[in-house]
C-alpha positions in Angstrom: 19.5 -7.6 11.4 16.5 -8.6 13.5 15.0 -5.7 15.4 11.7 -7.1 16.6 10.4 -10.6 17.3 7.2 -12.1 18.8 4.7 -10.4 16.5 1.5 -11.9 15.2 1.0 -11.6 11.4 2.7 -8.2 10.9 1.5 -6.5 7.7 2.7 -2.8 8.0 5.5 -0.9 9.7 5.0 2.9 9.9 7.2 5.6 11.5 5.4 7.5 14.3 5.4 11.2 13.4 5.1 12.2 17.1 8.1 10.3 18.2 11.0 9.7 15.8 12.4 6.9 18.0 9.2 4.9 17.5 7.4 3.0 14.8 4.1 1.3 14.7 3.5 -2.3 13.6 0.1 -3.3 12.2 -0.9 -6.9 12.9 -3.5 -8.4 10.7 -5.5 -9.8 13.7 -6.6 -6.2 14.5 -3.9 -4.7 16.7 -1.2 -2.0 16.3 1.9 -2.2 18.5 4.5 0.5 19.3 8.2 -0.4 18.8 10.7 1.9 20.4 14.4 1.3 20.1 13.7 -2.4 19.3 11.4 -2.9 22.3 7.7 -3.7 21.8 5.4 -1.6 24.2 3.3 -3.8 26.4 0.3 -1.4 25.9 -1.4 -1.8 22.5 -1.5 1.4 20.5 -4.9 0.3 19.0 -7.0 -2.8 19.4 -9.8 -3.4 16.9 -10.1 -7.2 17.3 -13.7 -7.1 18.3 -14.7 -4.9 15.4 -13.1 -6.6 12.3 -13.0 -9.8 10.4 -9.5 -11.4 10.1 -8.0 -14.3 8.4 -7.0 -15.1 4.8 -6.8 -11.7 3.1 -9.0 -9.9 5.6 -8.1 -8.0 8.7 -6.4 -4.8 9.8 -4.4 -4.1 6.7 -3.2 -0.5 6.6 -2.1 2.6 8.6 -1.1 6.1 7.5 -0.5 9.5 9.1 -1.3 12.7 7.3 1.4 15.4 6.8 0.0 17.4 9.7 -0.2 14.5 12.1 2.1 16.1 14.7 -0.5 18.8 15.2 -3.8 17.3 14.1 -2.9 14.0 15.9 -5.0 12.2 13.3 -4.3 8.9 11.7 -6.1 6.5 9.3 -6.6 2.7 9.2 -7.9 0.3 6.6 -9.6 -2.9 7.7 -12.4 -5.3 6.8 -15.4 -5.0 9.2 -17.2 -8.0 10.7 -19.1 -8.5 7.5 -15.9 -8.5 5.4 -16.3 -5.0 3.8 -13.6 -2.4 3.6 -13.6 0.5 6.1 -11.3 3.5 6.2 -11.5 5.0 9.6 -10.0 8.1 11.2 -8.8 8.2 14.8 -7.3 11.0 16.9 -4.6 10.8 19.5 -4.4 12.7 22.8 -1.6 15.0 23.8 0.1 12.0 25.4 0.2 10.1 22.1 -2.4 7.5 23.2 -5.4 6.9 20.9 -8.8 8.3 21.8 -10.9 5.3 20.8 -14.0 7.4 21.0 -12.7 9.5 18.1 -13.3 6.8 15.5 -15.0 8.1 12.4 -15.6 5.9 9.4 -15.4 7.7 6.0 -18.7 7.9 4.1 -18.6 6.8 0.5 -20.6 8.0 -2.5 -23.4 5.5 -1.9 -23.9 6.9 1.7 -22.4 3.9 3.4 -19.5 3.8 5.9 -17.9 0.9 4.1 -17.0 -0.2 0.6 -18.8 -3.5 -0.1 -16.5 -6.4 -0.9 -18.4 -9.2 -2.9 -15.8 -11.8 -2.0 -13.3 -12.4 0.8 -10.1 -11.8 -1.1 -8.4 -8.9 -3.0 -9.1 -6.3 -0.4 -6.0 -4.2 -1.1 -5.7 -2.5 2.3 -2.7 -0.2 2.0 -2.9 3.6 2.8 -0.4 6.3 1.9 -0.3 10.1 1.8 1.3 11.5 -1.4 3.4 14.6 -1.9 0.2 16.5 -2.6 -1.0 15.8 1.0 -3.9 13.7 -0.2 -4.7 10.1 0.9 -4.3 7.3 -1.6 -6.4 4.2 -1.1 -5.6 1.1 -3.2 -8.5 -1.3 -3.6 -8.5 -4.8 -5.1 -11.1 -5.9 -7.7 -13.4 -7.4 -5.1 -12.0 -10.9 -5.2 -12.8 -14.4 -6.5 -10.7 -15.1 -9.6 -10.4 -13.2 -12.9 -12.5 -10.3 -11.7 -15.9 -11.9 -12.6 -17.8 -8.7 -11.9 -15.5 -6.6 -14.1 -15.0 -4.2 -11.2 -11.6 -3.0 -12.2 -12.9 -1.5 -15.5 -16.3 -0.4 -14.1 -16.4 3.5 -13.8 -19.2 3.2 -11.1 -17.2 0.9 -8.8 -14.4 1.9 -6.4 -13.0 -1.6 -6.6 -10.0 -2.3 -8.7 -9.0 1.3 -8.4 -6.6 3.7 -6.8 -8.5 6.4 -4.9 -7.3 9.9 -4.0 -9.1 12.0 -1.5 -8.6 15.1 0.7 -9.1 14.3 4.3 -8.1 17.7 5.7 -11.7 18.5 6.7 -13.2 19.5 10.0 -14.0 16.9 12.5 -17.7 17.5 12.0 -17.6 17.0 8.2 -20.4 14.6 7.4 -18.3 12.4 5.0 -14.8 12.9 6.4 -13.2 13.9 3.1 -13.7 15.9 -0.1 -12.7 15.1 -3.6 -9.8 17.2 -4.9 -10.9 19.4 -7.8 -8.0 18.1 -9.9 -8.8 14.5 -9.6 -8.8 13.1 -13.2 -12.4 12.1 -13.5 -14.0 15.3 -12.1 -14.2 16.5 -15.6 -16.0 13.3 -16.6 -13.4 12.6 -19.3 -12.3 10.3 -20.8 -15.1 8.5 -19.0 -17.8 9.4 -16.5 -16.6 7.8 -13.3 -16.8 8.2 -9.6 -14.7 11.2 -8.8 -12.8 9.6 -5.9 -11.0 7.4 -8.5 -7.4 8.3 -9.3 -6.5 5.3 -11.5 -8.3 2.2 -13.0 -7.3 -1.4 -13.7 -5.8 -2.9 -10.6 -6.3 -6.5 -9.4 -4.9 -6.4 -5.8 -2.4 -3.6 -5.1 -0.5 -5.2 -2.3 1.6 -2.3 -1.2 2.4 0.9 -3.0 4.5 3.8 -1.9 5.8 7.2 -3.1 9.4 7.8 -4.0 10.3 10.0 -1.0 10.3 13.6 -2.2 11.6 14.9 1.1 14.9 13.0 0.6 15.5 13.7 -3.1 13.0 11.3 -4.6 10.7 12.2 -7.5 7.4 11.7 -5.7 6.4 8.9 -8.1 3.8 6.4 -7.1 5.0 2.8 -7.4 2.4 0.1 -7.3 3.0 -3.6 -6.9 -0.1 -5.4 -8.2 -0.6 -9.1 -7.5 -1.3 -11.2 -10.5 -3.8 -13.9 -11.3 -2.2 -17.2 -12.5 0.8 -16.1 -14.5 2.4 -12.8 -13.8 3.2 -10.2 -11.1 3.8 -6.6 -11.9 5.3 -3.2 -10.8 3.7 0.0 -12.1 5.4 3.4 -12.1 3.4 6.6 -12.1 5.2 9.9 -12.3 4.2 12.5 -9.7 0.7 13.9 -10.3 0.1 11.8 -13.4 -3.4 10.4 -12.5 -6.1 9.0 -14.8 -4.1 5.9 -15.9 -5.6 2.5 -16.7 -3.3 -0.3 -15.6 -5.2 -2.8 -17.7 -6.6 -5.5 -15.4 -8.6 -7.6 -16.5 -7.6 -7.2 -20.1 -3.9 -7.5 -19.1 -2.0 -9.4 -16.5 1.4 -7.9 -16.4 2.6 -7.4 -20.0 0.5 -10.3 -21.2 -3.1 -10.4 -22.5 -5.6 -11.9 -20.0 -9.2 -11.6 -21.0 -10.9 -9.0 -23.1 -14.5 -10.3 -22.9 -15.5 -6.8 -22.0 -13.7 -3.7 -23.4 -11.6 -1.4 -21.3 -13.3 1.5 -19.6 -11.0 3.7 -21.7 -7.7 3.6 -23.6 -4.7 3.6 -23.6 -3.7 0.9 -21.1 -0.5 1.5 -19.2 2.0 -1.3 -19.1 4.1 -2.1 -16.0 7.7 -1.2 -15.9 8.5 -4.7 -14.7 6.7 -8.1 -14.4 7.8 -11.6 -13.7 6.3 -15.1 -14.2 5.1 -17.5 -11.6 8.2 -19.4 -12.2 10.0 -16.7 -10.1 7.3 -16.0 -7.5 3.5 -16.0 -7.1 2.5 -13.0 -5.1 4.3 -9.7 -5.2 4.9 -7.6 -2.1 5.6 -4.0 -2.9 8.2 -2.0 -1.1 10.0 1.4 -1.4 12.5 3.3 -3.5 15.4 3.5 -1.2 16.4 7.0 -0.1 18.2 6.3 3.2 21.9 6.7 3.9 22.9 3.6 5.7 23.2 1.4 2.7 25.8 1.8 -0.1 25.1 4.8 -2.4 24.6 2.4 -5.3 21.2 1.5 -3.7 20.0 5.0 -3.7 17.0 5.3 -6.1 16.6 1.6 -6.4 13.1 0.0 -5.8 13.0 -2.8 -3.3 10.2 -5.4 -3.5 9.6 -9.1 -2.6 7.6 -12.1 -3.4 5.4 -13.4 -0.5 5.1 -17.0 -1.7 8.7 -17.5 -2.7 10.2 -15.4 0.1 12.5 -13.6 -2.3 13.8 -10.0 -2.2 14.7 -8.0 -5.3 15.9 -4.5 -6.2 15.3 -2.8 -9.4 17.1 0.1 -11.0 15.0 2.9 -12.6 16.0 5.1 -15.5 13.8 8.2 -16.0 13.2 10.1 -19.2 12.5 13.8 -19.5 8.8 13.2 -18.6 9.8 11.2 -15.5 8.5 8.0 -17.1 10.5 5.0 -15.9 12.3 2.2 -17.6 13.4 -0.7 -15.3 17.0 -1.9 -15.5 19.4 -4.1 -13.6 17.1 -6.4 -11.7 19.1 -7.9 -8.7 18.2 -10.5 -6.1 19.2 -10.1 -2.5 17.5 -13.2 -1.0 20.6 -15.2 -0.2 22.6 -12.2 1.0 19.8 -11.6 3.5 19.8 -15.2 4.8 17.4 -16.8 2.4 13.9 -18.1 2.9 14.8 -19.6 6.3 15.7 -16.2 7.6 13.1 -14.1 5.7 10.0 -16.3 5.7 6.9 -15.0 4.0 7.4 -11.2 3.4 4.2 -9.3 3.8 5.4 -5.8 3.6 8.2 -3.3 3.9 8.6 -0.2 6.0 10.8 2.9 6.5 11.7 4.7 9.7 12.2 8.4 10.4 15.6 8.3 8.7 14.3 6.6 5.5 16.0 3.3 6.4 14.3 0.1 5.1 12.7 -2.7 7.0 11.3 -6.1 5.9 8.3 -7.7 7.6 8.4 -11.4 8.0 4.7 -12.4 8.3 5.3 -16.1 8.9 8.1 -15.6 11.5 6.5 -12.7 13.3 9.5 -10.4 13.1 10.9 -7.3 11.5 14.3 -7.1 9.9 16.3 -4.0 9.2 18.5 -3.7 6.1 22.0 -2.7 7.2 25.4 -2.7 5.4 27.3 -6.0 5.5 30.2 -6.2 8.0 33.5 -5.0 6.7 
């Protein structure tokens, strides 16, 4: 069912922790809008249009609230600045819920800069999510172009092509805006000496990742949808707290070999639990493991994802072993039952509300759809 129309390039839909009746829609152009009971607030929650670059794969791309957002009133956004480089910025809200625009603080990275340099215009990643450990996870693409020509995803001294994990629960006057958790996998400098912010290697362009909702019976696993090069799209499953993995790009694309002209930063490489060829779609959009109550119980624990180019929606069953490693089973397509491409358009993202119910963002049609049970 359609709940919101008239949006411009929506790319994220996030529940507002200060108002359970509201959600926030991130628009790529640089704005965030409040949706309450299906109505879009006429006052923008945040407007960064004069401070970002937008278009193609650039823009305002991510939003996340920390676990203590109701009291700290903080939130974080990910965008490309006017020069096309990635910025992760912190803002604070007033007691009335409105954003204090003067509170902006751009996180400071290991090289001392307030941005992460992007050598090309594409593969910026952009998603943000807090894990069950309370830390902020930042998924970065490999820097762009095609085929990772700079080998960033396997470079221990680059943040690009990685999943980062940082602790942002620092004082407002902290000079960097975060600290590195002591249990991050490369703090010990094994199996490779790498930047300590890194949680995992070997990603090409993680376009949407999420955690299996541990507050609603989920396992807390990190599920990463990684966009492929010219042949395959993939879904990676990481059990809760199991950092330090190398997902293989550029040596691997999905389950297939790609190019081993330079060796992996370290072995072994972790294969995806699911991949598909470009005969079925050409750009994966990651979603969520469903933990709501509105849909049939058979959907509980299934992973929902889509393909942006093909406009297709899928669910995937997951079987876990005693180590919480996953095996994908029972792939099912929902596209036609949801109205097909004409109804769905190009799907840029998924979202969940305060009750864990699932939403689809139609980028091309500028609207948000809620998944509901079929009529009896």
